[in-house]
All heavy atoms as an XYZ file, in Angstrom:
686
protein
N    -101.681    122.664    114.973
C    -102.900    123.382    114.738
C    -102.885    124.653    115.599
O    -102.546    124.608    116.764
C    -104.082    122.508    115.111
C    -105.332    123.265    114.877
S    -106.839    122.700    115.467
C    -107.410    121.280    115.278
N    -103.253    125.757    115.004
C    -103.292    127.009    115.744
C    -104.734    127.434    115.956
O    -105.626    127.071    115.198
C    -102.549    128.118    114.973
O    -103.218    128.332    113.736
C    -101.107    127.746    114.738
N    -104.918    128.211    116.978
C    -106.252    128.751    117.226
C    -106.174    130.264    117.185
O    -105.160    130.866    117.535
C    -106.791    128.314    118.602
O    -105.880    128.751    119.601
C    -106.943    126.810    118.668
N    -107.239    130.849    116.767
C    -107.319    132.303    116.715
C    -107.796    132.820    118.060
O    -108.545    132.143    118.780
C    -108.298    132.733    115.633
C    -107.855    132.342    114.245
C    -108.873    132.828    113.246
C    -108.462    132.431    111.847
N    -109.443    132.866    110.849
N    -107.397    134.040    118.411
C    -107.912    134.614    119.656
C    -109.410    134.905    119.508
O    -109.908    135.090    118.393
C    -107.099    135.895    119.817
C    -106.625    136.224    118.452
C    -106.477    134.927    117.732
N    -110.131    134.950    120.621
C    -111.566    135.224    120.527
C    -111.820    136.641    120.002
O    -110.982    137.525    120.124
C    -112.055    135.067    121.968
C    -110.845    135.223    122.803
C    -109.685    134.759    121.977
N    -112.981    136.817    119.447
C    -113.360    138.131    118.939
C    -113.483    139.123    120.090
O    -113.829    138.763    121.212
C    -114.699    138.055    118.214
O    -114.617    137.161    117.141
N    -113.213    140.366    119.781
C    -113.387    141.417    120.783
C    -114.875    141.629    121.028
O    -115.686    141.557    120.108
C    -112.780    142.722    120.280
C    -111.313    142.628    119.956
C    -110.501    143.037    121.123
C    -109.052    143.050    120.678
N    -108.138    142.838    121.693
N    -115.219    141.880    122.268
C    -116.611    142.112    122.630
C    -116.778    143.582    122.964
O    -116.030    144.138    123.770
C    -117.036    141.249    123.831
C    -116.943    139.789    123.462
C    -118.430    141.599    124.289
C    -117.197    138.842    124.595
N    -117.759    144.187    122.332
C    -118.052    145.592    122.600
C    -119.280    145.644    123.496
O    -120.358    145.184    123.113
C    -118.318    146.316    121.280
C    -118.490    147.781    121.421
C    -118.640    148.449    120.088
N    -119.358    147.558    119.168
C    -119.560    147.818    117.905
N    -119.090    148.895    117.367
N    -120.228    146.969    117.144
N    -119.155    146.159    124.714
C    -120.310    146.196    125.612
C    -121.396    147.138    125.092
O    -121.113    148.091    124.369
C    -119.734    146.698    126.943
C    -118.410    147.274    126.624
C    -117.959    146.703    125.316
N    -122.629    146.847    125.477
C    -123.757    147.686    125.074
C    -123.658    149.039    125.775
O    -123.118    149.138    126.880
C    -125.065    147.001    125.443
N    -124.176    150.079    125.161
C    -124.178    151.396    125.806
C    -124.965    151.373    127.117
O    -125.897    150.580    127.282
C    -124.876    152.302    124.780
C    -124.800    151.575    123.489
C    -124.734    150.118    123.819
N    -124.617    152.248    128.024
C    -125.238    152.263    129.356
C    -126.742    152.522    129.306
O    -127.475    152.061    130.152
C    -124.560    153.309    130.246
C    -123.150    152.929    130.658
C    -123.109    151.644    131.459
O    -123.967    151.437    132.335
O    -122.207    150.834    131.204
N    -127.222    153.281    128.355
C    -128.643    153.612    128.277
C    -129.390    152.693    127.310
O    -130.494    152.998    126.896
C    -128.832    155.073    127.840
C    -128.329    156.086    128.830
C    -129.085    156.113    130.133
N    -130.498    156.294    129.906
C    -131.452    155.853    130.704
N    -131.148    155.204    131.789
N    -132.711    156.046    130.424
N    -128.812    151.566    126.958
C    -129.488    150.640    126.048
C    -130.600    149.907    126.799
O    -130.585    149.777    128.022
C    -128.498    149.645    125.458
O    -128.042    148.766    126.457
N    -131.550    149.417    126.041
C    -132.681    148.693    126.628
C    -132.213    147.443    127.365
O    -132.737    147.111    128.426
C    -133.679    148.304    125.524
O    -134.000    149.473    124.763
C    -134.953    147.750    126.105
N    -131.204    146.793    126.834
C    -130.697    145.573    127.468
C    -130.119    145.873    128.843
O    -130.405    145.167    129.817
C    -129.608    144.917    126.607
C    -130.093    144.425    125.275
C    -130.053    145.484    124.181
O    -129.715    146.656    124.475
O    -130.360    145.149    123.043
N    -129.300    146.916    128.934
C    -128.687    147.267    130.221
C    -129.753    147.658    131.235
O    -129.667    147.285    132.412
C    -127.704    148.431    130.041
C    -126.442    148.062    129.334
C    -125.402    147.650    130.321
C    -124.093    147.455    129.579
N    -122.996    147.219    130.426
N    -130.762    148.418    130.792
C    -131.836    148.846    131.691
C    -132.599    147.627    132.210
O    -132.873    147.513    133.407
C    -132.779    149.829    130.972
C    -132.048    151.152    130.716
C    -134.043    150.067    131.771
C    -132.791    152.115    129.817
N    -132.937    146.699    131.328
C    -133.712    145.522    131.725
C    -132.956    144.659    132.724
O    -133.496    144.279    133.770
C    -134.081    144.699    130.485
N    -131.714    144.334    132.417
C    -130.954    143.451    133.303
C    -130.556    144.155    134.603
O    -130.457    143.504    135.647
C    -129.748    142.870    132.577
C    -130.156    141.820    131.577
C    -130.237    142.102    130.220
C    -130.502    140.544    132.002
C    -130.639    141.142    129.309
C    -130.914    139.577    131.095
C    -130.979    139.884    129.751
O    -131.389    138.923    128.863
N    -130.375    145.475    134.577
C    -130.084    146.205    135.808
C    -131.305    146.239    136.723
O    -131.171    146.253    137.954
C    -129.623    147.622    135.493
N    -132.502    146.235    136.139
C    -133.718    146.295    136.944
C    -133.964    145.015    137.742
O    -134.675    145.042    138.740
C    -134.928    146.607    136.063
O    -135.247    145.512    135.240
N    -133.383    143.905    137.320
C    -133.578    142.635    138.037
C    -132.327    142.194    138.781
O    -132.321    141.122    139.395
C    -134.039    141.517    137.074
C    -135.331    141.888    136.403
C    -132.982    141.184    136.060
N    -131.297    143.013    138.769
C    -130.018    142.616    139.371
C    -130.120    142.354    140.870
O    -129.449    141.479    141.390
C    -128.959    143.678    139.090
N    -130.970    143.062    141.571
C    -131.059    142.905    143.018
C    -132.113    141.917    143.476
O    -132.364    141.789    144.669
N    -132.726    141.208    142.566
C    -133.786    140.274    142.929
C    -133.192    138.880    143.116
O    -132.619    138.317    142.183
C    -134.891    140.266    141.853
C    -135.519    141.654    141.790
C    -135.932    139.198    142.154
C    -136.551    141.830    140.735
N    -133.313    138.327    144.316
C    -132.722    137.003    144.558
C    -133.504    135.905    143.849
O    -134.730    135.873    143.878
C    -132.811    136.856    146.079
C    -133.911    137.762    146.498
C    -133.952    138.880    145.504
N    -132.770    135.027    143.195
C    -133.378    133.904    142.471
C    -132.655    132.620    142.857
O    -131.531    132.651    143.369
C    -133.295    134.141    140.971
N    -133.302    131.515    142.588
C    -132.747    130.214    142.947
C    -131.441    129.939    142.210
O    -130.477    129.459    142.797
C    -133.774    129.112    142.654
C    -133.449    127.729    143.171
C    -133.325    127.740    144.691
C    -134.516    126.748    142.747
N    -131.395    130.255    140.916
C    -130.199    130.053    140.100
C    -129.957    131.298    139.257
O    -130.894    132.040    138.968
C    -130.385    128.851    139.168
C    -130.492    127.530    139.872
C    -130.654    126.370    138.901
O    -130.525    126.587    137.682
O    -130.906    125.262    139.372
N    -128.726    131.520    138.810
C    -128.449    132.687    137.954
C    -129.280    132.687    136.671
O    -129.663    133.755    136.198
C    -126.961    132.546    137.638
C    -126.399    131.735    138.754
C    -127.501    130.812    139.177
N    -129.569    131.515    136.126
C    -130.384    131.463    134.904
C    -131.789    131.994    135.129
O    -132.401    132.535    134.210
C    -130.455    130.041    134.345
C    -129.182    129.643    133.651
O    -128.360    130.480    133.307
N    -129.009    128.356    133.450
N    -132.320    131.850    136.338
C    -133.641    132.392    136.637
C    -133.619    133.916    136.559
O    -134.547    134.531    136.043
C    -134.100    131.948    138.029
C    -134.416    130.472    138.088
O    -135.051    129.968    137.137
O    -134.042    129.824    139.079
N    -132.559    134.512    137.058
C    -132.435    135.969    137.000
C    -132.235    136.435    135.557
O    -132.805    137.442    135.137
C    -131.274    136.431    137.874
C    -131.320    137.895    138.183
C    -130.258    138.269    139.200
O    -129.202    137.643    139.257
N    -130.532    139.271    139.984
N    -131.473    135.686    134.785
C    -131.274    136.026    133.370
C    -132.595    135.915    132.611
O    -132.930    136.772    131.791
C    -130.190    135.118    132.751
C    -128.828    135.460    133.361
C    -130.154    135.251    131.236
C    -127.738    134.462    133.037
N    -133.356    134.871    132.888
C    -134.661    134.679    132.241
C    -135.606    135.817    132.584
O    -136.331    136.339    131.730
C    -135.261    133.345    132.659
C    -136.456    132.933    131.854
C    -137.003    131.559    132.235
N    -135.993    130.558    132.515
C    -135.788    130.023    133.714
N    -136.514    130.387    134.746
N    -134.866    129.105    133.891
N    -135.585    136.272    133.835
C    -136.411    137.393    134.251
C    -135.969    138.675    133.548
O    -136.797    139.457    133.082
C    -136.351    137.562    135.773
C    -137.186    138.681    136.377
C    -138.661    138.486    136.055
C    -136.964    138.742    137.879
N    -134.668    138.873    133.441
C    -134.155    140.047    132.727
C    -134.566    140.051    131.273
O    -134.931    141.090    130.714
N    -134.532    138.884    130.637
C    -134.955    138.782    129.244
C    -136.443    139.107    129.110
O    -136.865    139.788    128.184
C    -134.662    137.387    128.695
C    -135.148    137.188    127.284
C    -134.515    137.825    126.226
C    -136.249    136.395    127.019
C    -134.966    137.656    124.925
C    -136.700    136.220    125.725
C    -136.063    136.854    124.678
O    -136.519    136.695    123.401
N    -137.237    138.633    130.054
C    -138.667    138.909    130.028
C    -138.936    140.405    130.180
O    -139.816    140.954    129.507
C    -139.358    138.130    131.139
O    -140.741    138.343    131.123
N    -138.164    141.070    131.028
C    -138.312    142.521    131.193
C    -137.863    143.237    129.924
O    -138.480    144.214    129.491
C    -137.526    143.016    132.427
C    -138.064    142.356    133.701
C    -137.584    144.538    132.540
C    -139.529    142.585    133.975
N    -136.817    142.743    129.279
C    -136.377    143.335    128.017
C    -137.481    143.231    126.961
O    -137.756    144.194    126.239
C    -135.104    142.654    127.523
C    -134.687    143.141    126.178
C    -134.035    144.297    125.884
C    -134.934    142.479    124.933
N    -133.851    144.385    124.528
C    -134.393    143.293    123.926
C    -135.548    141.287    124.584
C    -134.457    142.947    122.575
C    -135.613    140.946    123.244
C    -135.071    141.768    122.264
N    -138.109    142.054    126.875
C    -139.223    141.896    125.935
C    -140.344    142.868    126.259
O    -140.949    143.464    125.368
C    -139.764    140.462    125.977
C    -138.995    139.407    125.219
C    -139.616    138.035    125.460
C    -138.975    139.713    123.740
N    -140.638    143.021    127.544
C    -141.693    143.934    127.953
C    -141.339    145.372    127.564
O    -142.203    146.114    127.075
C    -141.925    143.830    129.460
C    -143.004    144.743    129.924
C    -144.347    144.528    129.861
C    -142.824    146.030    130.517
N    -145.014    145.613    130.375
C    -144.102    146.540    130.785
C    -141.716    146.800    130.847
C    -144.300    147.788    131.368
C    -141.906    148.042    131.421
C    -143.183    148.520    131.684
N    -140.098    145.761    127.759
C    -139.679    147.121    127.406
C    -139.745    147.367    125.903
O    -140.046    148.486    125.473
C    -138.258    147.387    127.906
C    -138.087    147.589    129.399
C    -136.610    147.609    129.772
C    -138.758    148.880    129.842
N    -139.463    146.365    125.105
C    -139.443    146.570    123.661
C    -140.825    146.467    123.024
O    -141.079    147.129    122.019
C    -138.494    145.569    122.970
O    -138.868    144.248    123.321
C    -137.060    145.818    123.368
N    -141.733    145.664    123.595
C    -143.048    145.470    122.972
C    -144.206    146.048    123.768
O    -145.165    146.522    123.182
C    -143.308    143.982    122.718
C    -142.296    143.363    121.821
N    -142.166    143.700    120.501
C    -141.339    142.440    122.059
C    -141.182    143.008    119.957
N    -140.660    142.234    120.886
N    -144.175    145.950    125.071
C    -145.217    146.444    125.983
C    -146.615    145.989    125.596
O    -147.555    146.770    125.548
C    -145.168    147.963    126.082
C    -143.851    148.452    126.609
C    -144.013    149.656    127.410
N    -142.699    150.170    127.769
C    -142.517    151.077    128.651
N    -143.539    151.599    129.259
N    -141.326    151.496    128.940
N    -146.757    144.723    125.340
C    -148.072    144.177    124.982
C    -148.914    143.882    126.217
O    -150.111    144.067    126.203
C    -147.898    142.915    124.161
C    -147.302    143.190    122.824
C    -147.306    141.959    121.950
N    -146.700    142.286    120.677
C    -145.771    141.570    120.089
N    -145.347    140.463    120.643
N    -145.268    141.943    118.943
N    -148.296    143.379    127.259
C    -148.995    143.010    128.490
C    -148.495    143.889    129.629
O    -147.458    144.526    129.518
C    -148.724    141.541    128.832
C    -149.306    140.585    127.808
O    -150.423    140.860    127.335
O    -148.646    139.576    127.494
N    -149.212    143.888    130.752
C    -148.709    144.613    131.918
C    -147.402    144.002    132.447
O    -147.076    142.843    132.156
C    -149.819    144.455    132.952
C    -151.025    144.042    132.194
C    -150.540    143.351    130.960
N    -146.681    144.762    133.219
C    -145.417    144.298    133.796
C    -145.630    143.055    134.652
O    -144.798    142.149    134.658
C    -144.774    145.418    134.614
C    -143.437    145.117    135.267
C    -142.391    144.788    134.206
C    -142.986    146.288    136.103
N    -146.757    142.996    135.343
C    -147.058    141.829    136.187
C    -147.061    140.537    135.369
O    -146.544    139.511    135.808
C    -148.426    141.987    136.854
C    -148.566    143.283    137.621
O    -147.590    144.065    137.660
O    -149.644    143.513    138.186
N    -147.629    140.593    134.193
C    -147.712    139.416    133.329
C    -146.314    139.017    132.842
O    -145.984    137.833    132.768
C    -148.666    139.675    132.137
C    -148.650    138.524    131.157
C    -150.073    139.931    132.640
N    -145.488    140.007    132.545
C    -144.129    139.723    132.090
C    -143.336    138.980    133.166
O    -142.586    138.050    132.863
C    -143.418    141.019    131.707
N    -143.508    139.380    134.409
C    -142.793    138.714    135.504
C    -143.314    137.292    135.684
O    -142.532    136.354    135.868
C    -142.907    139.533    136.807
C    -142.341    138.764    137.989
C    -142.202    140.873    136.656
N    -144.621    137.113    135.615
C    -145.200    135.762    135.771
C    -144.764    134.835    134.648
O    -144.424    133.681    134.881
C    -146.724    135.842    135.808
C    -147.298    136.250    137.125
C    -148.796    136.097    137.071
C    -149.463    136.681    138.277
N    -149.277    135.935    139.472
N    -144.794    135.315    133.413
C    -144.469    134.454    132.285
C    -142.981    134.122    132.200
O    -142.606    133.186    131.486
C    -144.927    135.072    130.951
O    -144.320    136.343    130.798
C    -146.433    135.196    130.893
N    -142.147    134.861    132.914
C    -140.718    134.553    132.920
C    -140.467    133.177    133.529
O    -139.534    132.485    133.143
C    -139.942    135.617    133.683
N    -141.309    132.790    134.467
C    -141.153    131.484    135.096
C    -139.908    131.386    135.966
O    -139.422    130.292    136.232
N    -139.393    132.520    136.409
C    -138.196    132.530    137.249
C    -138.547    132.067    138.658
O    -139.571    132.456    139.212
C    -137.590    133.927    137.281
N    -137.684    131.242    139.209
C    -137.882    130.763    140.586
C    -137.235    131.762    141.529
O    -136.045    131.704    141.806
C    -137.291    129.375    140.731
C    -137.991    128.355    139.835
C    -137.247    127.078    139.758
N    -135.978    127.324    139.048
C    -135.034    126.424    138.876
N    -135.176    125.227    139.376
N    -133.940    126.719    138.223
N    -138.047    132.679    142.013
C    -137.558    133.765    142.861
C    -137.575    133.363    144.318
O    -138.389    132.538    144.744
C    -138.424    135.011    142.643
C    -138.547    135.495    141.198
C    -139.495    136.683    141.122
C    -137.185    135.862    140.638
N    -136.693    133.971    145.089
C    -136.631    133.696    146.527
C    -137.457    134.696    147.323
O    -137.477    134.649    148.549
C    -135.172    133.712    146.991
C    -134.275    132.659    146.318
C    -132.846    132.799    146.810
C    -134.802    131.258    146.567
N    -138.132    135.610    146.618
C    -139.081    136.536    147.230
C    -140.399    136.373    146.475
O    -140.439    135.781    145.397
C    -138.592    138.003    147.169
C    -138.347    138.441    145.716
C    -137.339    138.197    148.002
C    -137.982    139.903    145.556
N    -141.486    136.912    147.043
C    -142.760    136.752    146.339
C    -142.819    137.674    145.118
O    -142.071    138.640    145.009
C    -143.954    136.961    147.279
C    -143.975    138.349    147.894
O    -143.437    139.296    147.338
N    -144.606    138.458    149.044
N    -143.705    137.342    144.184
C    -143.776    138.069    142.915
C    -144.156    139.532    143.104
O    -143.661    140.395    142.384
C    -144.770    137.394    141.973
C    -144.245    136.135    141.347
C    -145.207    135.552    140.329
O    -146.268    136.156    140.069
O    -144.883    134.491    139.804
N    -145.026    139.833    144.062
C    -145.449    141.213    144.286
C    -144.265    142.088    144.678
O    -144.126    143.217    144.198
C    -146.542    141.279    145.361
C    -147.860    140.661    144.945
C    -147.865    139.140    145.061
O    -147.057    138.577    145.826
O    -148.672    138.515    144.351
N    -143.418    141.570    145.559
C    -142.243    142.329    145.976
C    -141.263    142.487    144.812
O    -140.663    143.545    144.629
C    -141.549    141.642    147.154
C    -140.403    142.456    147.720
C    -139.771    141.799    148.931
O    -140.343    140.845    149.493
O    -138.679    142.263    149.319
N    -141.107    141.444    144.007
C    -140.223    141.523    142.844
C    -140.725    142.568    141.851
O    -139.942    143.369    141.331
C    -140.125    140.161    142.164
N    -142.026    142.581    141.597
C    -142.602    143.566    140.680
C    -142.386    144.976    141.212
O    -142.039    145.889    140.456
C    -144.101    143.268    140.457
C    -144.254    141.962    139.684
C    -144.792    144.410    139.732
C    -145.661    141.405    139.683
N    -142.578    145.157    142.508
C    -142.368    146.477    143.112
C    -140.912    146.915    142.963
O    -140.639    148.064    142.583
C    -142.762    146.438    144.591
C    -142.623    147.768    145.284
C    -142.985    147.668    146.761
O    -143.115    146.576    147.310
N    -143.141    148.808    147.400
N    -139.965    146.022    143.201
C    -138.547    146.359    143.052
C    -138.194    146.691    141.598
O    -137.436    147.618    141.334
C    -137.666    145.210    143.531
C    -137.636    145.031    145.019
C    -136.620    143.968    145.371
N    -136.651    143.605    146.767
C    -135.789    142.774    147.330
N    -134.843    142.206    146.603
N    -135.865    142.493    148.610
N    -138.753    145.926    140.676
C    -138.483    146.169    139.257
C    -139.042    147.530    138.847
O    -138.375    148.308    138.161
C    -139.065    145.036    138.385
C    -138.289    143.743    138.643
C    -139.020    145.402    136.907
C    -138.930    142.509    138.037
N    -140.262    147.841    139.277
C    -140.854    149.152    138.954
C    -139.999    150.287    139.497
O    -139.755    151.274    138.799
C    -142.261    149.255    139.531
C    -143.278    148.556    138.726
C    -144.646    148.710    139.356
N    -145.467    147.624    138.878
C    -146.567    147.780    138.194
N    -147.009    148.967    137.940
N    -147.249    146.742    137.766
N    -139.568    150.167    140.744
C    -138.740    151.218    141.343
C    -137.435    151.393    140.568
O    -137.007    152.512    140.301
C    -138.439    150.894    142.808
C    -139.626    151.037    143.715
C    -139.334    150.548    145.138
O    -138.278    149.968    145.402
N    -140.263    150.791    146.032
N    -136.827    150.293    140.186
C    -135.570    150.365    139.442
C    -135.775    150.983    138.066
O    -134.977    151.810    137.628
C    -134.962    148.964    139.310
O    -133.790    149.030    138.552
N    -136.841    150.590    137.388
C    -137.105    151.141    136.060
C    -137.392    152.640    136.146
O    -136.911    153.413    135.321
C    -138.284    150.413    135.407
C    -138.021    148.981    134.965
C    -139.321    148.320    134.485
C    -136.956    148.909    133.890
N    -138.162    153.062    137.148
C    -138.446    154.482    137.323
C    -137.177    155.258    137.645
O    -136.978    156.362    137.152
C    -139.502    154.696    138.403
C    -140.884    154.278    137.948
C    -141.919    154.356    139.066
O    -141.568    154.381    140.246
N    -143.179    154.365    138.697
N    -136.312    154.683    138.459
C    -135.052    155.343    138.809
C    -134.152    155.501    137.579
O    -133.339    156.430    137.522
C    -134.326    154.548    139.895
N    -134.299    154.605    136.613
C    -133.509    154.684    135.388
C    -134.167    155.540    134.320
O    -133.666    155.653    133.202
C    -133.257    153.272    134.841
C    -132.398    152.431    135.759
C    -132.164    151.070    135.187
O    -131.488    150.931    134.175
N    -132.738    150.052    135.822
N    -135.336    156.130    134.642
C    -136.001    157.047    133.720
C    -136.981    156.420    132.760
O    -137.369    157.054    131.784
N    -137.407    155.185    133.027
C    -138.367    154.523    132.151
C    -139.774    154.936    132.571
O    -140.115    154.875    133.760
C    -138.222    152.985    132.225
C    -139.298    152.293    131.413
C    -136.849    152.575    131.777
N    -140.589    155.348    131.607
C    -141.970    155.692    131.906
C    -142.809    154.419    131.959
O    -142.770    153.614    131.042
C    -142.524    156.629    130.834
C    -141.857    157.979    130.838
C    -142.461    158.889    129.792
O    -143.642    158.704    129.445
O    -141.740    159.777    129.339
N    -143.545    154.263    133.039
C    -144.364    153.045    133.192
C    -145.806    153.329    132.851
O    -146.368    154.272    132.957
C    -144.249    152.506    134.615
C    -142.846    152.110    135.042
C    -142.828    151.650    136.481
C    -142.317    151.004    134.157
């Protein structure tokens, strides 16, 4: 039996919404890597829909952060502003 090689993966462009969202939470310490991924996904949803304030997006992510939520929100805002996102 033979197996085929895996499909080639094309990375997302640097200015894509996904890269911006996950880069904004990269420096936030979390209990597990999945918590940081969940937070990044929540920020991506917030960037694409913007239905609720950023604070609500961070709370609803349910990520177990090693810093308090206020500090995490402040870091995320600073990162998003540095990447050119209008808040």
